[in-house]
N, C-alpha and C positions, 0 to 999 in steps of 0.2 A: 390193084383189085378194086372193083366197085364196092361202095358201102352205102347202105341206107341211112345209117346214123353214125356220126362221129361226135364224140364229146371230148373236149380238150380242157384240162385244168379246171374243172368245175368246182367252185368253192362257194359256200354259203354259211353264214352265221345268223342265228336268231339271238340278238343281244350278245351275251358273253358265251353262248352255247354254239360251238362249231358243229354244224350239221353235215357239211360236205367239205372234204379236205383234198383239193387238187385231184379230182377224179377224172380218169381218162378211160374211155370205152369206145369200142368199134363194133358195129353189127352189120353183117353182110346180108344182101338180099337172099330170100329163100330159107332163112334160118330162124330158129326159135332160141332165144337167149334167156336164161334164168338169172335174175338179179336176186341173190340170196343172202340172207343174214337174219339175225334175231330182230324182234320188234325194237324199233328205235334206232336201227342201223343207219337210216337215211334213204331207204328204198323209195318211200313215198315222195320224199323231197326231190329225188332225181326225176321221177315221173312228172311231178308238178312243175319242175323247172323246164322240162322238155315241152310241156303244155303251156308254158308262159303264165302259169298261175302264180308261181314263185319266181322272183327275179334274182339271179345269182349275183354274188359280189364280184366274182371273177370267172373267167372261162368262156369258151365258145361252144356252140352246138351247131352242127352242120347236118341238114337233112337233104338227102339226095343231091349232094354237091352244092347246096345253097345255104348260106347262113340263115338260121332260124329267124322268121319274121311273122307278121300277123297272118299272112296267107298260108303259112306252113300248117296251121292248125287244121285246115281243110283236108290235109293229107294224112292226118293222124286220127285213129279211132281210140278213144280213151275210156277205159272202164275203171272208175275210182273204187275205193275200198268201202263204199257205202252206197245205199240205195239213193239215187239221184232223181228218181221218177216222182211225179206228183201223186199224192195219195188218192186223189179223186179218179185217177185213170183206171181204165181197164187196159189189158194188154194191147187190144186193138188201138186204143188211143195213143199208147206209147209208140206203137209202130207208125201211126200217122204223124206224130210229133217228130220222130226221127226222119221220116220221109220229107217233111217240110224243112227240117233243119239242115240236112246234109244232102248235097247234090249227088253223092256217090252211093246213096242208100238204094238197095236193090229189093223191091217189094217181093219179087218172086223168090229170092233167096230167103227172105224172112218167112215166107209160107213154108218153104222146104225145111227150114230150121225149126219152125213151130211143130211140124209133123215129126221130125226126127227127135226133138227134145220133149215131145208130148206136152206141149204148151197149149192151153186153151185161150184163144184170143179174147174170149168173152170174160175171162177171169178178172176180178178186181185186184189191182196191185197190192192194196193194203191187206188183203186176206191171204196172199201167197205165202206158203211155208218157205223157210230160208232156202232150201234146195231148189224149189221151183222159181223163186225170185232170182237166184243166181243164174239159172238156165235162161230166164227171160232177159237178163242183162247181157249175157253172152250172145244170145240170139240177136239182140239189137246191135251189139258191137260188130259181130261178124256178118251182119247183113250189109255192112258198108264195104265198099271196094277201096280200102285204104292202103297206103304204102307202108304204114307203120301202125302196129297195134300195141298199145300200152295197157297192160292188165295188172291191177293192183290187188293182190290176194284174191284171185278169182275162185278159189276152191276152199276158202276157209269156212269151217263149221258146217259142212254139208255132208250128206251120206255118201257111201262109196258108189252107189249107182249114179247119182247126180254128178259126182266127181268124174266118173268114167265118161259119161255123156259129154261133159264140158271139155275134157281133154280131147275127145274125138272131134268135137266141133272146132277146136283150135287147129288141130292137124288138117282137117278138111278145108280150112280157110287159107292154107298156105299155097303160094305159088312162087315162081322164080323171081318175082319182082317185089314181093312184100316181105316184111319181117315182123317178129313178135318180140317184145321185151316184157317178160313175165316176172313180176316181183312177188316173192313168197318166202316164208320160212318153213314151208312144208316140203322139204327136199325129196323125201322118199316118194311122195305122191306124184311128183311131176318129172322125175328124172328120166323116165322112159321117152318123153317127147322132146327133150332138150338137145340142141346142137352145140350150144356154148353156155358157159357159166361165168358169172361174176360174183365174187364173195365180198360182201361189204360189212363193215363193223365200225360203229361210232364215226361214220362219215368217211372212213378210209377204205379204199379198195385193197383188200388183202391179197387176192389172187384172181386170175382169170385164165381160162383154158377151154379147149373144145372137149366135148364129151368123148369124142373118138380118141383123142390123145390121153385123156384121163384113164380110159379103159385099156387102151392098147399099150401105151408107153409107161404109164404109172401102175397098171395092173390093179386098178381100184374102181369101185363104183363111185358115182358122184357123191353119194352120201358118205362113203368112207373117206373120200378126199376132203369133203366139207368138214368132217369131224377132225381130220388131221390138221387142217389149216387153223381151225378155231381152237383146238387144244393148245396150239403154240402161241396164241395171242397173249 
């Protein structure tokens, strides 16, 4: 079976602190995978390792059948867990910046998403409320035609309406060739859009399964399965 992302034996320590411990993951095209666990579980470290921001101590990462290399980053759209835009920017400047930075940026798609997410291109980034800032970052991310989308806590600390709009945007960006890895501790809020889940704690992968199997074979919601797994840690 084809896979967009394969992770084999990923291990990373920061000094004496083990951040990732022999992590194995596989994500297939056309699927949204949730990387779930409490704060400090290692979720961000996995995403940064895929983006080659953090260098692993051991392990391999394969993207679309090719070992991760410098060119791989052009196929990945990464949304970090913080605002990475310059404060002087208006939204329109951020769009222009992304258009210049990424060859797969679709200007028409950005206009469509601005309309759908009710984003004002003239607005100053520094004055955007948290929910509107998250909408803007999601708009920029999904205006790219990437093979893999990495989202780090994309719905943290925002209102229910903004959250729903963002989840709809993630779903609308899916096709049979791309995939999403969404890191979050907000299991309830995202479980309706997930195809697969990976549960991580203290750098260890505790469990992984498809959402379909969790519901049909285990007879549980993703949240119920999450609580069961973490209660036994």
